[in-house]
C-alpha positions as CSV (number, residue, x, y, z in Angstrom):
1,M,-94.7,11.4,-36.4
2,L,-95.2,10.9,-32.6
3,H,-94.0,7.4,-32.8
4,L,-91.0,8.4,-34.8
5,G,-90.1,11.1,-32.2
6,L,-90.4,8.7,-29.3
7,W,-88.1,6.2,-31.1
8,A,-85.6,9.0,-31.7
9,V,-85.6,10.0,-28.0
10,A,-85.3,6.4,-26.9
11,A,-82.4,5.9,-29.3
12,A,-80.7,9.0,-28.0
13,V,-81.1,7.8,-24.4
14,L,-79.8,4.4,-25.2
15,A,-76.8,5.9,-26.9
16,A,-76.1,8.1,-23.9
17,L,-76.3,5.1,-21.6
18,L,-74.1,3.0,-23.8
19,A,-71.6,5.9,-24.0
20,A,-71.6,6.3,-20.3
21,G,-71.1,2.5,-19.8
22,C,-68.3,2.5,-22.4
23,G,-66.8,5.5,-20.7
24,R,-66.6,3.7,-17.4
25,G,-65.3,0.6,-18.9
26,G,-62.8,2.5,-21.0
27,G,-61.6,4.4,-18.0
28,E,-61.0,1.2,-16.0
29,A,-59.1,-0.3,-19.0
30,Q,-57.1,2.9,-19.4
31,A,-56.2,2.8,-15.7
32,Q,-55.1,-0.8,-16.0
33,E,-53.0,0.0,-19.0
34,N,-51.4,3.0,-17.2
35,G,-50.7,0.7,-14.2
36,A,-49.1,-1.9,-16.5
37,A,-47.1,0.8,-18.2
38,D,-45.9,2.1,-14.8
39,Q,-45.1,-1.5,-13.8
40,E,-43.1,-2.0,-17.0
41,A,-41.2,1.2,-16.5
42,A,-39.6,0.0,-13.3
43,V,-36.0,-0.9,-14.2
44,P,-34.5,-4.0,-12.4
45,V,-31.2,-3.2,-10.7
46,D,-28.8,-4.8,-8.3
47,V,-27.9,-2.7,-5.2
48,V,-25.3,-2.8,-2.4
49,V,-25.7,-1.3,1.0
50,A,-23.1,1.3,1.9
51,G,-21.3,0.2,5.1
52,L,-18.7,1.4,7.5
53,G,-15.2,-0.1,7.7
54,D,-11.5,0.6,8.0
55,L,-9.8,1.0,4.7
56,V,-6.0,0.8,4.4
57,E,-4.2,1.8,1.2
58,V,-1.1,-0.3,0.6
59,I,1.6,-0.4,-2.0
60,E,2.6,-4.0,-2.8
61,V,6.2,-4.9,-3.4
62,T,8.1,-8.1,-4.1
63,G,11.7,-9.3,-3.9
64,T,14.2,-12.0,-2.9
65,V,15.4,-12.4,0.7
66,E,19.1,-11.8,1.1
67,A,21.5,-11.6,4.0
68,V,22.4,-8.1,5.1
69,R,26.0,-9.2,5.3
70,E,27.7,-12.1,3.5
71,V,31.3,-13.1,4.1
72,S,33.5,-15.4,1.9
73,V,36.1,-17.1,4.0
74,G,39.2,-18.0,2.2
75,S,43.0,-18.6,2.6
76,A,46.1,-17.5,0.8
77,A,47.5,-21.0,1.2
78,S,46.6,-24.1,-0.9
79,D,46.8,-27.6,0.5
80,R,44.8,-30.7,1.3
81,V,41.8,-30.0,3.6
82,V,41.6,-32.2,6.7
83,Y,38.8,-30.5,8.6
84,V,35.6,-28.4,7.9
85,A,33.6,-27.0,10.8
86,G,30.1,-28.0,9.6
87,D,27.6,-28.3,6.7
88,E,25.5,-25.7,5.1
89,G,23.0,-24.4,7.6
90,D,25.2,-25.0,10.6
91,A,26.0,-22.0,12.9
92,V,29.5,-20.7,13.6
93,T,30.9,-18.1,15.9
94,A,33.4,-15.3,15.3
95,G,37.0,-16.6,15.8
96,Q,36.1,-20.3,15.4
97,V,38.4,-22.5,13.3
98,V,36.2,-23.4,10.3
99,V,38.8,-25.0,7.9
100,R,42.1,-26.7,8.7
101,M,44.6,-27.9,6.0
102,D,47.3,-30.5,6.3
103,T,50.3,-29.1,8.2
104,S,52.3,-32.3,8.7
105,D,55.1,-31.2,6.4
106,L,55.3,-27.8,8.0
107,D,55.2,-29.3,11.5
108,A,58.3,-31.3,10.5
109,N,60.0,-28.3,9.1
110,I,59.3,-26.3,12.2
111,A,60.7,-29.0,14.4
112,Q,63.8,-29.2,12.3
113,A,64.1,-25.4,12.2
114,R,63.8,-25.3,16.0
115,A,66.7,-27.8,16.3
116,G,68.7,-25.5,14.1
117,V,67.9,-22.6,16.4
118,E,69.2,-24.7,19.4
119,T,72.4,-25.5,17.5
120,A,73.0,-21.9,16.6
121,R,72.3,-20.8,20.2
122,I,74.9,-23.4,21.5
123,R,77.4,-22.1,18.9
124,L,76.8,-18.6,20.1
125,E,77.3,-19.6,23.7
126,Q,80.5,-21.3,22.7
127,A,81.8,-18.3,20.8
128,E,81.0,-16.0,23.7
129,E,82.7,-18.4,26.2
130,G,85.7,-18.5,23.9
131,H,86.8,-15.0,25.0
132,E,87.9,-16.6,28.3
133,L,88.4,-20.2,27.6
134,V,91.4,-21.8,26.0
135,G,91.9,-25.3,24.9
136,I,88.7,-25.8,22.9
137,N,89.0,-28.9,20.9
138,T,89.5,-28.1,17.2
139,D,87.9,-31.4,16.0
140,T,84.7,-30.5,17.9
141,N,84.5,-27.1,16.2
142,I,85.0,-28.7,12.8
143,E,82.3,-31.3,13.4
144,T,79.9,-28.6,14.7
145,A,80.6,-26.4,11.7
146,R,80.2,-29.3,9.3
147,S,76.8,-30.1,10.9
148,G,75.7,-26.5,10.7
149,L,76.7,-26.4,7.0
150,E,74.7,-29.5,6.2
151,T,71.7,-28.2,8.0
152,A,71.9,-24.8,6.1
153,R,72.2,-26.6,2.8
154,E,69.1,-28.7,3.6
155,R,67.1,-25.6,4.5
156,L,68.2,-24.0,1.2
157,S,67.0,-27.0,-0.7
158,Q,63.6,-26.9,1.1
159,A,63.3,-23.1,0.5
160,E,64.1,-23.6,-3.2
161,T,61.5,-26.4,-3.5
162,A,58.9,-24.2,-1.7
163,Y,59.7,-21.3,-4.0
164,D,59.2,-23.4,-7.1
165,L,55.9,-24.9,-5.8
166,R,54.6,-21.4,-4.8
167,S,55.5,-19.9,-8.1
168,R,53.6,-22.6,-10.0
169,N,50.6,-22.4,-7.7
170,V,50.4,-18.6,-8.0
171,E,50.6,-18.8,-11.8
172,D,47.9,-21.4,-12.0
173,G,45.7,-19.4,-9.6
174,I,46.0,-16.3,-11.7
175,A,45.1,-18.2,-14.8
176,A,42.1,-19.8,-13.1
177,A,41.0,-16.4,-11.7
178,E,41.2,-14.8,-15.1
179,S,39.1,-17.6,-16.6
180,Q,36.5,-17.2,-13.9
181,L,36.4,-13.5,-14.4
182,E,35.9,-13.9,-18.1
183,Q,33.0,-16.4,-17.6
184,A,31.4,-14.1,-15.0
185,R,31.5,-11.1,-17.3
186,A,29.9,-13.2,-20.1
187,G,27.2,-14.3,-17.7
188,L,26.6,-10.7,-16.7
189,E,26.2,-9.6,-20.3
190,Q,23.8,-12.4,-20.9
191,A,21.7,-11.5,-17.8
192,R,21.6,-7.9,-18.9
193,S,20.5,-8.8,-22.4
194,A,17.7,-11.1,-21.0
195,L,16.6,-8.2,-18.7
196,R,16.3,-5.7,-21.6
197,Q,14.3,-8.2,-23.6
198,T,12.0,-9.0,-20.7
199,E,11.5,-5.3,-19.9
200,D,10.6,-4.5,-23.5
201,T,8.3,-7.5,-23.9
202,T,6.6,-6.8,-20.5
203,E,6.0,-3.1,-21.2
204,A,4.7,-3.8,-24.7
205,N,2.3,-6.4,-23.3
206,I,1.1,-3.9,-20.7
207,E,0.5,-1.1,-23.2
208,S,-1.3,-3.6,-25.5
209,A,-3.5,-4.7,-22.6
210,R,-4.3,-1.1,-21.6
211,A,-5.1,-0.3,-25.2
212,G,-7.5,-3.2,-25.3
213,L,-9.1,-2.0,-22.0
214,R,-9.6,1.5,-23.4
215,A,-11.2,0.0,-26.6
216,A,-13.5,-2.2,-24.5
217,E,-14.6,0.8,-22.3
218,E,-15.2,3.0,-25.3
219,S,-17.2,0.2,-27.0
220,Y,-19.3,-0.2,-23.9
221,A,-19.8,3.6,-23.6
222,D,-20.9,3.8,-27.3
223,L,-23.3,0.9,-26.8
224,A,-24.8,2.2,-23.5
225,R,-25.2,5.7,-25.0
226,G,-27.3,4.3,-27.9
227,A,-27.6,5.6,-31.4
228,R,-27.1,9.2,-32.2
229,S,-29.7,11.3,-34.0
230,Q,-27.4,11.2,-37.1
231,E,-27.3,7.4,-37.0
232,R,-31.1,7.2,-36.7
233,E,-31.5,9.5,-39.7
234,Q,-29.1,7.4,-41.7
235,A,-31.2,4.2,-40.7
236,R,-34.4,5.9,-41.8
237,E,-32.7,7.0,-45.1
238,Q,-31.7,3.4,-45.7
239,V,-35.4,2.4,-45.3
240,R,-36.5,5.0,-47.7
241,L,-34.0,3.9,-50.3
242,A,-35.0,0.3,-49.8
243,E,-38.6,1.2,-50.2
244,L,-37.8,3.1,-53.4
245,Q,-35.8,0.1,-54.7
246,V,-38.8,-2.2,-54.0
247,E,-41.2,0.1,-55.9
248,N,-38.8,0.3,-58.9
249,T,-38.2,-3.4,-59.0
250,R,-42.0,-4.0,-58.7
251,R,-42.7,-1.8,-61.7
252,E,-40.0,-3.5,-63.7
253,L,-41.4,-6.9,-62.8
254,Q,-44.9,-5.8,-64.0
255,R,-43.4,-4.4,-67.2
256,M,-41.6,-7.6,-67.9
257,I,-44.7,-9.7,-67.3
258,S,-46.6,-7.5,-69.8
259,L,-43.9,-7.8,-72.4
260,K,-43.9,-11.6,-71.9
261,D,-47.6,-11.7,-72.4
262,S,-47.2,-9.9,-75.7
263,G,-44.3,-12.2,-76.7
264,A,-41.7,-9.4,-76.4
265,A,-39.8,-10.9,-73.4
266,S,-38.7,-14.3,-72.4
267,Q,-39.6,-16.2,-69.2
268,Q,-35.9,-15.9,-68.1
269,T,-36.2,-12.1,-68.2
270,V,-39.3,-12.3,-66.1
271,D,-37.6,-14.6,-63.6
272,N,-34.6,-12.2,-63.3
273,A,-37.0,-9.3,-62.7
274,R,-38.8,-11.3,-60.0
275,L,-35.4,-12.2,-58.4
276,A,-34.5,-8.5,-58.3
277,Y,-37.8,-7.7,-56.7
278,D,-37.4,-10.4,-54.0
279,S,-33.9,-9.1,-53.3
280,A,-35.2,-5.6,-52.9
281,V,-37.9,-6.8,-50.5
282,S,-35.3,-8.6,-48.4
283,Q,-33.1,-5.5,-48.3
284,L,-36.1,-3.5,-47.1
285,Q,-36.8,-5.9,-44.3
286,I,-33.1,-5.7,-43.2
287,A,-33.2,-1.9,-43.3
288,Q,-36.4,-1.9,-41.3
289,E,-35.0,-4.3,-38.6
290,S,-31.8,-2.1,-38.4
291,L,-34.0,1.0,-37.9
292,S,-35.9,-0.8,-35.2
293,L,-32.8,-1.8,-33.4
294,T,-31.3,1.7,-33.7
295,N,-34.5,3.2,-32.2
296,E,-34.7,0.6,-29.4
297,G,-31.1,0.8,-28.3
298,P,-28.9,-2.0,-26.9
299,T,-30.3,-5.1,-25.2
300,Q,-29.3,-6.2,-21.7
301,E,-27.5,-9.2,-23.3
302,Q,-25.4,-6.8,-25.4
303,L,-24.6,-4.7,-22.4
304,R,-23.7,-7.8,-20.4
305,I,-21.3,-9.0,-23.1
306,A,-19.7,-5.6,-23.4
307,Q,-19.2,-5.5,-19.6
308,T,-17.7,-9.0,-19.7
309,Q,-15.3,-7.8,-22.4
310,I,-14.3,-4.9,-20.1
311,D,-13.7,-7.3,-17.2
312,Q,-11.6,-9.6,-19.4
313,A,-9.6,-6.6,-20.6
314,R,-9.0,-5.5,-17.0
315,Q,-7.8,-9.0,-16.1
316,A,-5.5,-8.9,-19.1
317,V,-4.0,-5.6,-17.8
318,R,-3.6,-7.1,-14.3
319,T,-1.9,-10.2,-15.8
320,A,0.4,-8.1,-17.9
321,E,1.3,-5.9,-15.0
322,A,1.9,-8.9,-12.8
323,A,4.5,-10.0,-15.3
324,R,6.7,-7.2,-13.9
325,A,7.6,-9.6,-11.1
326,Q,9.5,-11.5,-13.8
327,V,11.4,-8.3,-14.6
328,D,12.2,-8.0,-10.9
329,Q,13.6,-11.5,-10.9
330,Q,15.6,-10.7,-14.0
331,R,17.0,-7.6,-12.2
332,Q,17.9,-9.9,-9.3
333,T,19.7,-12.2,-11.7
334,V,21.6,-9.2,-13.1
335,R,22.6,-8.1,-9.5
336,T,23.7,-11.7,-8.8
337,A,25.8,-11.7,-12.0
338,E,27.3,-8.4,-11.0
339,E,28.2,-9.8,-7.6
340,T,29.7,-12.8,-9.3
341,V,31.8,-10.4,-11.5
342,R,32.9,-8.5,-8.4
343,S,33.8,-11.7,-6.6
344,A,35.8,-12.9,-9.6
345,E,37.6,-9.5,-9.7
346,I,38.4,-9.9,-6.0
347,G,39.6,-13.5,-6.7
348,L,41.9,-12.2,-9.5
349,R,43.3,-9.5,-7.1
350,D,43.8,-12.2,-4.5
351,A,45.5,-14.4,-7.0
352,H,47.9,-11.5,-7.9
353,N,48.4,-10.9,-4.2
354,G,49.7,-14.5,-4.1
355,E,52.7,-13.0,-5.9
356,L,53.7,-11.6,-2.6
357,T,54.0,-15.1,-1.2
358,V,56.3,-15.9,-4.1
359,E,58.4,-12.9,-3.1
360,T,58.4,-14.2,0.5
361,A,59.5,-17.6,-0.8
362,A,62.3,-15.9,-2.8
363,A,63.3,-14.0,0.4
364,D,63.4,-17.4,2.2
365,V,65.7,-18.7,-0.5
366,E,68.0,-15.7,-0.2
367,A,68.0,-16.1,3.6
368,A,68.8,-19.8,3.3
369,E,71.7,-19.0,0.8
370,E,73.0,-16.4,3.3
371,A,72.8,-19.0,6.1
372,V,74.7,-21.5,3.9
373,A,77.4,-18.9,3.2
374,Q,77.8,-18.2,6.9
375,A,77.9,-21.9,7.7
376,R,80.6,-22.4,5.1
377,A,82.6,-19.5,6.5
378,L,82.4,-21.1,9.9
379,Y,83.4,-24.4,8.6
380,D,86.3,-23.0,6.6
381,Q,87.4,-21.1,9.6
382,A,87.3,-24.3,11.7
383,L,89.4,-26.1,9.1
384,D,92.0,-23.3,8.9
385,S,92.5,-23.1,12.7
386,S,95.6,-25.0,13.8
387,G,96.8,-26.2,17.1
388,P,95.1,-27.8,20.0
389,T,93.3,-24.6,21.0
390,I,91.7,-21.6,19.3
391,R,90.7,-18.2,20.6
392,V,87.3,-16.9,19.5
393,D,87.3,-13.2,18.5
394,E,84.5,-10.7,18.0
395,K,83.9,-11.6,14.4
396,E,83.2,-15.2,15.4
397,I,80.7,-14.0,18.0
398,E,78.9,-11.9,15.3
399,A,78.8,-14.8,12.9
400,A,77.3,-17.0,15.6
401,K,74.6,-14.3,16.3
402,A,73.8,-14.1,12.6
403,G,73.4,-17.9,12.4
404,L,71.0,-17.8,15.4
405,R,68.9,-15.0,13.8
406,S,68.7,-16.9,10.5
407,A,67.6,-20.0,12.3
408,Q,64.9,-18.1,14.2
409,A,63.7,-16.4,11.0
410,T,63.3,-19.9,9.4
411,V,61.1,-21.0,12.3
412,A,59.0,-17.8,12.0
413,I,58.5,-18.4,8.2
414,Y,57.3,-22.0,8.7
415,Q,55.0,-20.9,11.5
416,A,53.5,-18.2,9.3
417,Q,52.9,-20.7,6.5
418,R,51.3,-23.1,9.0
419,A,49.0,-20.3,10.3
420,K,47.7,-19.7,6.8
421,R,46.5,-23.3,6.7
422,I,44.2,-22.8,9.8
423,V,41.3,-20.6,8.8
424,T,38.9,-18.8,11.3
425,T,35.7,-16.9,10.6
426,P,35.6,-13.2,11.3
427,V,31.8,-13.1,12.0
428,S,29.2,-15.2,13.6
429,G,26.5,-16.6,11.4
430,I,25.2,-19.5,9.3
431,I,27.2,-21.4,6.7
432,S,25.3,-20.7,3.5
433,Q,27.7,-22.4,1.0
434,R,30.5,-25.0,1.5
435,H,33.0,-24.9,-1.3
436,V,35.4,-27.6,-0.1
437,D,35.2,-31.0,1.6
438,E,37.7,-33.0,3.6
439,G,40.3,-34.5,1.3
440,E,40.0,-31.8,-1.4
441,V,42.7,-29.3,-2.2
442,A,41.9,-25.7,-1.3
443,P,41.6,-23.6,-4.5
444,M,44.6,-21.6,-5.7
445,G,44.8,-17.9,-5.3
446,G,42.8,-17.5,-2.1
447,G,39.4,-18.7,-3.5
448,P,36.4,-19.0,-1.1
449,L,36.3,-22.0,1.2
450,L,33.0,-21.2,3.0
451,T,30.4,-18.5,2.6
452,I,28.9,-17.3,5.9
453,V,25.8,-15.1,6.2
454,T,25.0,-13.1,9.4
455,T,21.9,-14.2,11.2
456,D,20.8,-11.1,13.1
457,M,19.0,-9.5,10.2
458,L,17.8,-10.2,6.6
459,E,16.5,-7.9,3.9
460,F,14.9,-7.9,0.5
461,T,15.2,-5.4,-2.3
462,A,12.0,-4.3,-4.1
463,T,11.0,-1.7,-6.7
464,V,8.3,0.9,-6.6
465,S,7.1,3.3,-9.3
466,E,7.9,6.9,-9.4
467,L,4.3,7.7,-8.5
468,D,4.5,5.8,-5.2
469,V,8.1,6.3,-4.1
470,N,7.5,9.7,-2.4
471,R,4.6,8.1,-0.4
472,I,7.1,5.7,1.3
473,T,9.5,6.9,4.1
474,V,12.3,5.1,5.9
475,G,11.0,3.5,9.0
476,D,7.5,2.6,7.6
477,P,6.3,-0.8,8.8
478,V,5.8,-3.5,6.1
479,D,3.7,-6.6,6.4
480,V,5.8,-9.4,4.8
481,T,4.8,-12.8,3.7
482,V,7.2,-15.4,2.2
483,D,6.0,-17.9,-0.4
484,G,8.0,-20.7,1.1
485,L,6.3,-20.2,4.5
486,P,2.6,-20.0,3.8
487,G,0.6,-18.5,6.7
488,T,3.6,-16.8,8.3
489,E,3.4,-13.0,8.6
490,I,6.5,-11.0,9.5
491,L,6.8,-7.3,10.4
492,G,9.5,-5.7,8.4
493,T,10.8,-2.1,8.1
494,V,11.7,0.2,5.2
495,A,15.4,0.6,5.8
496,E,16.6,2.5,2.8
497,I,15.2,4.3,-0.3
498,L,17.8,4.6,-3.0
499,P,17.9,8.2,-4.3
500,A,18.2,7.4,-8.0
501,G,15.7,5.5,-10.1
502,D,16.0,3.3,-13.2
503,V,16.0,5.5,-16.3
504,A,14.2,3.0,-18.5
505,S,11.4,1.8,-16.2
506,R,11.1,4.9,-13.9
507,N,11.1,2.6,-10.9
508,F,13.0,3.2,-7.7
509,T,14.6,0.6,-5.4
510,I,13.8,0.3,-1.7
511,K,15.4,-2.1,0.9
512,I,13.2,-3.7,3.6
513,T,14.8,-5.4,6.6
514,I,13.1,-8.3,8.4
515,P,14.2,-10.1,11.5
516,A,15.9,-13.5,11.0
517,G,14.4,-16.6,12.3
518,Q,10.8,-18.0,11.8
519,G,12.2,-20.2,9.1
520,V,13.1,-17.4,6.7
521,K,16.2,-18.1,4.7
522,P,18.2,-16.1,2.1
523,G,17.0,-16.8,-1.4
524,M,13.3,-17.1,-0.6
525,F,10.7,-15.0,-2.5
526,A,9.0,-12.4,-0.3
527,R,6.0,-10.1,-0.7
528,G,5.5,-6.9,1.2
529,Q,2.6,-4.5,1.8
530,V,3.6,-1.0,2.8
531,A,0.7,0.9,4.4
532,V,0.8,4.5,3.1
533,D,-2.6,5.8,4.2
534,A,-5.7,4.6,6.2
535,A,-9.3,5.6,6.9
536,L,-11.0,4.3,10.0
537,G,-14.8,4.0,10.4
538,T,-15.4,5.3,6.9
539,V,-18.1,4.6,4.2
540,I,-16.9,2.0,1.7
541,L,-18.5,1.2,-1.7
542,P,-17.5,-1.1,-4.6
543,D,-15.7,0.9,-7.3
544,E,-18.2,-0.4,-9.9
545,T,-21.0,1.7,-8.4
546,L,-19.3,4.9,-9.6
547,L,-19.9,6.8,-12.7
548,E,-17.6,9.6,-13.9
549,E,-18.9,12.6,-15.7
550,S,-16.9,15.8,-16.5
551,G,-14.3,14.9,-13.9
552,E,-16.9,14.3,-11.1
553,W,-18.0,11.0,-9.5
554,M,-21.7,10.1,-9.4
555,V,-23.8,7.2,-8.0
556,Y,-27.4,6.2,-8.0
557,V,-29.0,6.0,-4.6
558,V,-32.3,4.1,-4.4
559,E,-35.0,5.8,-2.2
560,E,-38.5,4.4,-2.1
561,G,-38.2,2.6,-5.4
562,T,-36.7,5.6,-7.2
563,A,-33.1,6.0,-8.4
564,R,-31.7,9.5,-7.4
565,R,-28.5,10.7,-9.0
566,Q,-26.1,11.7,-6.3
567,S,-22.6,13.4,-6.6
568,V,-20.0,11.9,-4.3
569,T,-16.5,12.6,-3.0
570,V,-14.0,9.7,-3.3
571,G,-11.1,9.2,-0.9
572,L,-8.8,6.2,-0.6
573,E,-8.9,3.5,-3.3
574,G,-8.5,-0.2,-2.4
575,V,-8.7,-3.5,-4.2
576,G,-12.2,-3.2,-5.8
577,V,-13.5,-0.7,-3.2
578,V,-13.3,3.1,-2.6
579,Q,-13.8,5.4,0.4
580,V,-16.7,7.8,0.0
581,T,-16.2,10.9,2.1
582,G,-19.3,12.8,1.0
583,G,-22.7,12.2,-0.7
584,V,-23.5,8.8,0.6
585,S,-24.2,7.6,4.2
586,A,-23.9,4.2,5.8
587,G,-27.1,2.2,5.1
588,D,-27.9,3.8,1.7
589,Q,-28.8,1.5,-1.1
590,V,-26.5,2.2,-4.1
591,V,-27.0,0.8,-7.5
592,Y,-24.3,-1.8,-8.3
593,R,-25.4,-3.2,-11.6
594,G,-27.9,-1.7,-14.2
595,K,-26.9,2.0,-13.6
596,E,-26.2,2.5,-17.4
597,R,-30.0,2.5,-18.1
598,L,-30.9,5.0,-15.4
599,S,-31.4,8.7,-15.2
600,D,-32.4,10.8,-12.2
601,G,-35.9,9.8,-11.0
602,T,-36.1,6.5,-12.8
603,R,-38.4,4.0,-11.0
604,V,-36.4,0.8,-10.2
605,E,-37.0,-2.6,-8.9
606,A,-34.0,-3.1,-6.5
607,S,-32.6,-6.4,-5.3
608,E,-29.5,-6.7,-3.1
609,T,-26.7,-8.5,-4.9
610,S,-24.8,-11.4,-3.3
611,E,-22.0,-11.2,-5.9
612,Y,-20.0,-8.6,-4.1
613,D,-17.9,-9.1,-1.0
614,V,-15.7,-6.4,0.5
615,P,-12.1,-7.7,0.0
616,Q,-10.7,-8.5,3.5
617,A,-7.3,-7.3,2.5
618,N,-8.6,-3.8,2.6
619,L,-10.1,-4.0,6.1
620,L,-8.4,-3.9,9.5
621,S,-10.2,-5.2,12.6
622,A,-10.6,-2.1,14.8
623,A,-11.3,-2.3,18.5
624,P,-15.0,-1.9,19.3
625,E,-14.5,1.4,21.2
626,E,-12.8,2.9,18.1
627,N,-15.9,2.4,15.9
628,S,-17.8,5.7,16.0
629,A,-20.8,4.2,14.2
630,A,-21.7,1.9,17.1
631,E,-23.5,3.4,20.2
632,D,-23.1,0.3,22.3
633,P,-19.4,-0.8,22.5
634,E,-20.4,-4.5,23.0
635,T,-22.3,-4.5,19.7
636,A,-20.0,-2.3,17.6
637,S,-18.3,-5.2,15.9
638,E,-21.7,-6.9,15.0
639,Q,-23.1,-3.6,13.7
640,S,-20.1,-3.0,11.4
641,D,-20.4,-6.5,10.0
642,D,-24.1,-6.1,9.4
643,E,-23.6,-2.8,7.6
644,L,-20.9,-4.3,5.4
């Protein structure tokens, strides 16, 4: 009994020692397991450092450069062109002769008409001297009268020829102008139809892209949120049903085997029962895997794919919205077609105005016929006079004065016709289009010979949405770039904001003037950035760091390895960045990627990302003394760069 008691005590002591040793070893193992669990709980995230910078909010516009003033130089006359001042791109000054037509026939007519004036003046002097002189030779008077009659008849023939030519030219000019107007109107209708089609297609594509973006964001949100309790319960119910099906098929398989052993069932029946059992087992495995996935939530790869789909959808939206530039180009085409119609209408009016020159030619014929009648009267009077001398009375003097006036009027008519063949420019500028060359015949009906644009100022017309138009005011500066002049920056000015917008697109038109020169030419495609707001020395964060909940913005700030949920106030929005006016300070580490798996207080393993760069288009270089974040003016610029 004594030996048995000692063995019992020794066994108890040994058990206690073993228990103590196991307790110490178990505690160390438990501590290691807890440390490993803590280590596994740290969520890897990418962070960015909030920095200070100058953020400028701009509204981007596009358009085509046009001349503020464009003048079409033409002439009411039509004849062969012998001189043009220059080629397209050459400069001209106001009052300069830019086109000259052939005037040789008119110069001859003017010389002949001036000779007639001199003859009429001599006749008048002779008539006036006849009051006092006697013995004027009748033969001389008859010869003079005959010469005057022949001259008058020749002028009448020329006037009739000019009238016939002018009538045909005006009729041809009106017909050509009507044809041009019809073609211009057809082109305008075609341009408007293309614009409507482009607008409909563009807006439909934008709406489709936005719908795709919403669907991608909703899909990501559903994936990040994980399965709901109802979905988990459904997954568990599927497992229970699968287990029940496995049990039922197992029993059926056993029953078929028993029947086969007794000869009451065939091997085929057993095989079918075994196939049903195997299928039930497979369905159970699938249900169990689905339950496991539902409980575990989405993987990082699934989240990455969903985020990629969101990025692709956003790019699709930007691409669809960028197609609005094609709509702007179509609108410019419509405006050009409208201008062509207006020019054609002006051309038709000018062609009809040519009817006035026909009336003038008709008046010339009447004046020439009157001159012939007067010359015939003088000739008949000279023939009827008898005797070696005649005495000139007052009627003869009046007839001589009328002949002088008629001859002078003929000179004036020819000089006016000659002046119409010498064309000057009313403005100084650059020849943008040359419609005729030397040797060609000027178009009928006063069509354009040259198009001249003024060179002091250019402009381009752009459209802005109804949401932005009230943020722009006349006089705002605009940073303008021209595609045809890469690297050239031009400072423009908002000159006009049209009061009415387009009913279909809800867009408004603004006109931006830019100084001429620097290689900018009408017809080039221009882009402008209108600065509407700015924030200097402000905290800037990527917009992808933000989370929106119940209308408020949140971010995760990393402090000593822990993610803290922080409410922030957002100000200006730039391209991929936002201004943060409250909640985050410069130098804070903010979660950029991985925030979907965080909650307030989650331990994280942070690494600063190199994928994000603040877009330079949103930053303006401020003078060092303007940066309130730097204490030393000489290092202010370096400090701002380091923080960004």
